[in-house]
C-alpha positions in Angstrom: 33.8 2.2 19.9 33.9 0.6 23.3 31.4 3.1 24.3 29.8 2.7 21.0 29.3 -1.1 21.0 28.6 -0.8 25.0 24.5 -0.4 24.8 25.1 -4.3 23.0 26.0 -6.0 25.7 22.6 -4.7 27.4 20.6 -5.6 24.5 22.1 -9.5 24.7 20.6 -9.7 27.9 17.5 -7.8 26.9 17.2 -10.8 24.5 17.9 -13.7 26.9 15.7 -11.8 29.5 12.6 -11.4 27.7 12.8 -14.8 25.5 11.8 -16.5 29.0 8.4 -14.8 29.2 5.4 -16.3 29.6 3.8 -15.9 25.9 3.9 -19.6 25.0 1.2 -20.0 26.8 -0.4 -20.5 23.9 -3.9 -21.1 26.2 -4.4 -18.6 28.2 -7.3 -16.1 27.7 -7.1 -13.8 24.6 -8.1 -10.3 24.4 -8.8 -7.4 21.2 -9.1 -4.0 21.8 -9.0 -3.0 25.3 -10.0 0.5 26.3 -7.6 2.4 28.8 -8.7 0.8 32.5 -8.1 2.7 35.6 -5.6 0.4 37.0 -3.4 -0.9 34.4 -2.6 0.0 30.4 -4.8 0.1 27.7 -4.4 -1.2 23.7 -4.4 2.7 23.4 -1.8 3.5 25.6 0.9 1.0 24.7 0.1 1.9 20.9 1.3 5.7 22.2 3.6 4.4 24.5 5.3 2.6 21.0 4.6 4.4 18.4 6.3 7.7 20.4 9.5 6.0 21.4 9.7 5.0 17.1 9.5 8.6 16.8 11.4 10.1 18.4 14.2 7.9 18.3 14.2 7.9 14.6 13.5 11.6 14.2 17.0 12.4 16.5 18.8 9.4 15.3 18.7 11.1 12.0 21.7 13.3 11.6 21.6 14.1 7.6 24.4 15.9 5.7 24.2 19.6 4.8 21.6 20.2 2.3 22.5 22.0 -1.1 22.6 25.5 -0.9 19.2 25.9 -2.9 17.1 23.5 -1.1 13.9 24.3 0.2 12.4 23.6 3.4 10.1 20.9 2.1 12.5 18.9 0.0 14.7 19.2 3.2 11.8 17.5 5.2 10.7 15.0 2.6 14.4 14.0 2.6 14.4 13.6 6.5 10.9 12.1 6.2 12.6 9.5 3.7 15.6 8.6 6.2 13.4 7.7 9.2 11.5 5.6 7.0 14.6 4.0 6.0 15.6 3.5 9.5 12.6 2.3 10.7 12.6 -0.4 8.1 16.6 -1.2 8.5 17.6 0.9 11.4 21.0 -1.7 11.8 21.9 0.0 8.3 22.2 3.4 9.4 24.2 2.2 12.3 26.1 1.2 10.1 26.4 4.5 8.3 26.9 6.1 11.4 29.7 3.8 12.7 31.5 4.6 9.2 31.1 8.2 9.7 32.8 7.6 13.3 35.6 6.3 12.0 36.3 8.3 9.2 35.7 11.4 11.1 38.7 10.2 13.6 41.3 10.0 10.4 39.7 13.4 8.9 40.0 14.9 12.2 44.0 13.5 12.6 44.5 14.7 8.8 42.7 18.6 9.2 45.2 18.9 12.7 48.5 18.5 10.5 46.6 20.7 7.7 45.1 23.6 10.1 48.5 23.5 12.8 46.1 22.3 15.4 47.7 20.1 18.1 44.3 17.6 18.3 41.4 19.3 16.0 37.7 17.8 18.0 35.5 15.7 16.2 32.7 18.0 15.6 35.1 20.3 13.4 36.1 16.4 11.8 32.5 15.4 11.5 31.2 18.7 10.1 34.1 18.3 6.9 32.8 15.6 6.4 29.3 16.4 6.1 29.8 18.9 3.5 29.7 21.9 5.9 33.1 23.8 4.6 32.8 26.0 1.1 35.5 28.1 -0.6 34.4 31.5 -1.8 36.6 32.6 -4.8 37.3 36.2 -5.1 33.8 36.9 -7.4 32.0 35.6 -4.6 30.5 32.5 -5.9 31.1 29.0 -3.5 32.1 25.7 -4.2 31.1 23.1 -1.8 34.2 21.1 -0.2 34.8 17.4 0.7 37.2 16.4 3.2 39.9 15.4 1.0 39.6 18.5 -1.0 39.9 20.7 1.9 42.7 19.3 3.3 44.7 19.7 0.0 44.0 23.3 -0.4 44.8 24.2 3.4 48.3 22.0 2.5 49.2 24.1 -0.3 47.9 27.2 0.9 45.2 28.3 -1.3 43.1 28.7 1.9 43.6 30.0 5.0 42.4 27.8 8.2 38.6 29.1 9.4 39.0 30.5 12.6 37.4 28.8 15.6 35.2 26.3 13.1 34.0 24.7 16.3 31.9 27.8 18.2 31.1 28.1 14.4 29.5 25.1 13.7 28.3 24.6 17.8 26.4 28.3 16.6 24.7 26.4 13.2 24.0 23.1 14.8 20.3 22.9 16.1 20.5 20.0 18.4 17.1 19.9 20.4 18.6 18.6 24.1 14.7 18.6 24.7 13.7 16.2 22.3 16.8 14.0 23.0 16.2 14.0 27.0 12.5 12.8 26.4 14.1 10.3 23.9 16.2 9.1 26.7 13.5 9.0 29.2 11.5 7.0 26.4 13.8 4.6 26.0 14.7 4.1 30.1 11.2 3.5 30.2 10.5 1.2 27.5 13.4 -1.1 28.9 12.5 -0.8 32.3 9.0 -2.1 31.5 10.6 -5.1 29.5 12.7 -6.1 32.1 9.5 -5.6 34.5 7.1 -7.3 32.5 9.4 -10.0 31.8 11.0 -10.7 35.5 6.7 -10.8 36.5 6.4 -13.6 33.3 4.2 -11.0 31.9 3.2 -11.4 27.9 4.8 -8.7 26.0 4.1 -7.9 22.1 5.5 -7.9 19.1 5.1 -4.4 18.6 7.2 -3.8 22.1 9.9 -5.8 20.7 10.1 -4.4 17.3 10.5 -1.1 19.1 13.2 -2.6 21.4 15.1 -3.6 18.6 14.9 -0.3 16.6 16.0 1.2 20.2 18.9 -1.1 20.4 20.3 0.2 16.9 19.6 3.8 17.8 21.5 3.9 20.5 24.4 2.6 18.8 23.8 5.3 16.0 23.4 8.1 19.1 26.5 7.4 20.5 28.8 7.0 17.1 26.6 10.6 16.0 27.6 11.9 19.2 29.5 15.0 18.2 27.7 15.1 14.6 26.7 17.9 14.2 22.1 18.4 14.1 20.4 19.6 11.2 22.8 22.2 10.1 21.1 24.0 6.9 24.3 26.3 5.6 28.7 25.4 5.4 31.3 27.9 6.7 32.6 29.5 3.4 36.3 30.3 3.3 37.8 32.9 1.6 40.3 32.8 -1.0 42.6 35.0 -3.7 41.7 32.9 -6.3 39.0 33.2 -8.9 36.2 30.7 -9.3 37.8 28.9 -12.4 40.9 29.0 -11.0 39.8 26.5 -8.2 38.1 24.5 -10.7 41.3 23.9 -12.9 43.1 23.8 -9.3 41.0 20.8 -8.2 40.8 19.5 -11.4 44.4 19.0 -12.1 44.6 17.2 -8.7 41.5 14.7 -9.8 40.7 14.7 -13.9 36.9 13.1 -12.9 36.4 16.0 -10.8 33.1 17.3 -10.8 31.7 20.2 -9.1 29.1 18.8 -5.9 25.7 20.6 -4.3 26.0 18.3 -1.1 26.8 15.5 -0.2 24.6 12.9 0.6 24.5 10.5 4.0 24.1 7.3 2.3 27.2 8.3 -0.4 30.0 9.5 1.7 32.0 6.5 2.8 33.6 6.6 -1.0 36.8 8.7 0.0 40.3 6.9 1.2 39.1 7.5 4.9 36.6 4.9 4.2 37.2 2.4 7.1 35.0 -0.2 5.2 36.3 -3.4 6.6 36.6 -2.6 10.0 33.1 -0.8 10.5 31.7 -4.2 8.7 33.3 -6.3 12.2 31.0 -4.3 14.0 28.0 -3.7 12.3 28.0 -7.2 12.2 27.5 -7.5 16.1 24.7 -4.9 15.7 22.9 -7.5 13.2 23.4 -10.1 15.5 22.0 -8.1 18.2 19.1 -6.6 16.0 17.8 -9.9 14.2 18.3 -11.8 17.7 15.7 -9.4 19.8 13.6 -10.5 17.2 13.9 -13.9 17.1 13.4 -13.8 21.2 9.9 -14.0 20.3 10.1 -17.7 19.3 7.3 -19.0 21.3 5.3 -15.9 21.9 2.1 -16.7 21.3 0.7 -14.9 18.3 -3.0 -15.1 16.9 -2.9 -18.3 14.5 0.2 -21.0 14.3 0.8 -19.9 10.7 1.4 -16.1 11.8 3.9 -17.6 14.3 5.8 -19.6 11.5 5.5 -16.6 9.7 7.5 -14.3 12.1 10.1 -17.5 12.9 11.2 -17.4 9.5 11.6 -13.5 9.1 12.9 -13.2 12.5 15.9 -16.0 11.1 16.2 -14.3 7.3 16.5 -11.1 9.9 19.2 -11.9 11.8 21.2 -14.1 8.7 20.5 -12.2 5.3 22.4 -8.7 7.0 25.0 -10.6 7.9 25.2 -12.3 4.7 25.6 -9.1 2.9 28.2 -7.6 5.9 30.4 -10.8 5.2 30.7 -10.7 1.7 31.4 -7.2 1.6 34.5 -8.0 4.1 35.0 -10.7 1.4 35.4 -7.9 -1.6 37.1 -5.8 0.9 40.0 -8.2 1.7 40.3 -10.1 -1.8 39.9 -6.4 -3.6 37.9 -8.4 -6.5 34.3 -7.3 -6.8 32.2 -10.3 -7.7 29.1 -8.9 -10.5 27.5 -12.5 -9.9 27.8 -12.0 -6.1 25.5 -8.4 -7.2 23.8 -9.6 -9.5 22.5 -13.3 -7.8 22.9 -12.5 -4.0 23.1 -8.9 -3.2 19.9 -7.8 -5.4 17.2 -10.6 -4.4 18.6 -10.8 -0.9 17.7 -7.3 -0.4 14.1 -7.4 -1.7 13.6 -10.5 -0.1 14.5 -8.2 3.3 12.5 -5.4 2.2 9.5 -8.1 2.5 10.8 -9.6 5.2 10.8 -6.6 7.7 7.7 -4.8 5.7 5.9 -8.1 7.4 7.5 -7.3 10.3 6.0 -4.2 10.7 2.5 -4.9 9.2 2.3 -8.4 12.2 3.0 -6.1 15.0 0.3 -4.0 14.7 -2.1 -6.8 13.2 -1.6 -9.0 16.2 -3.0 -6.5 18.7 -6.2 -8.3 17.7 -6.0 -11.7 19.1 -3.6 -11.3 22.5 -3.0 -13.1 25.7 -5.3 -11.3 28.3 -2.2 -10.7 31.1 -0.6 -8.2 28.2 -2.5 -5.7 29.4 -1.8 -6.2 33.3 0.4 -3.8 34.5 4.2 -4.2 36.3 3.3 -3.9 40.0 5.9 -0.6 40.3 5.1 0.7 36.8 2.5 2.7 37.5 4.7 5.1 40.4 7.3 6.0 37.6 7.1 8.9 35.6 6.7 8.5 32.4 5.4 9.9 28.3 
């Protein structure tokens, strides 16, 4: 897990550096919309840089599970768009899912290694099994999507044979766009370099740039957790068997009376099996929430158009820091105590979630609204930044 949370250390340093920036000079000259100058930056380039970074990071960070066999292109696209919107509103929760995926995949890899007679199965195959990537094909030609638990059970019973060279077949199906990933990495490097450079020269930073940096901190951890997870796979690998479809269904129902066929494994509902490492994942997620909320708190002394907006930002950033931590601590408590308290769900979880969504929406809107009046030095560029290639 060290390589996944390593970016957090850098984010802590970034928070410390940015919090010392010169945005607190409320009496400094202020500007609204600024056209693109010959030297420096304008509002358009500021908006483009941040929005492009947000788009490229969320698009590449989101590794959805396989769609159902009959899902159309529009349905898949809308599912991806919905995931991107949730990632922008609550990127730390996507990081939680990615951490859970990673911890689950490690256990699945060990289990499948034994079932498939491999010395050590690669994480890519484990991720693929976790995301609903294998189907069993009956002698009639009908297919049934398998969960990792079902696949392991059928392999151990000898109902199906281990697929040949699964990693190679998965790699052929994965549509990882290395050009887009490279652009995302370059843009992240550029953003972080800009923020550090501006902080070192005591130049003001906008809340939009800080919001983008907070999202980037989470997506870097998500990238690391899902580094081996196949990207944008549309079709599963079929494993043939001599059994009929009804025989397969009856066999699976004999193992679990509540079993029913699934068309696809949802990314949001994937962590309900015996491999779910909830306690450990939530401990790491608490660290991610601290950094994500801490980056927003770093704007505590930033200069806002009005005092009311500054106070609202301070309150919202504190809630962004504390509300996810409250939920994480509650999940850890439920996991340890093995008791589900419906009072917590009704009177704490749901109100906290509703409040968190409102707070995140406010922070997102304020990032753009506050650009109507910012310190004039916001548009003063760092001396060396004009000579570094960037988008």
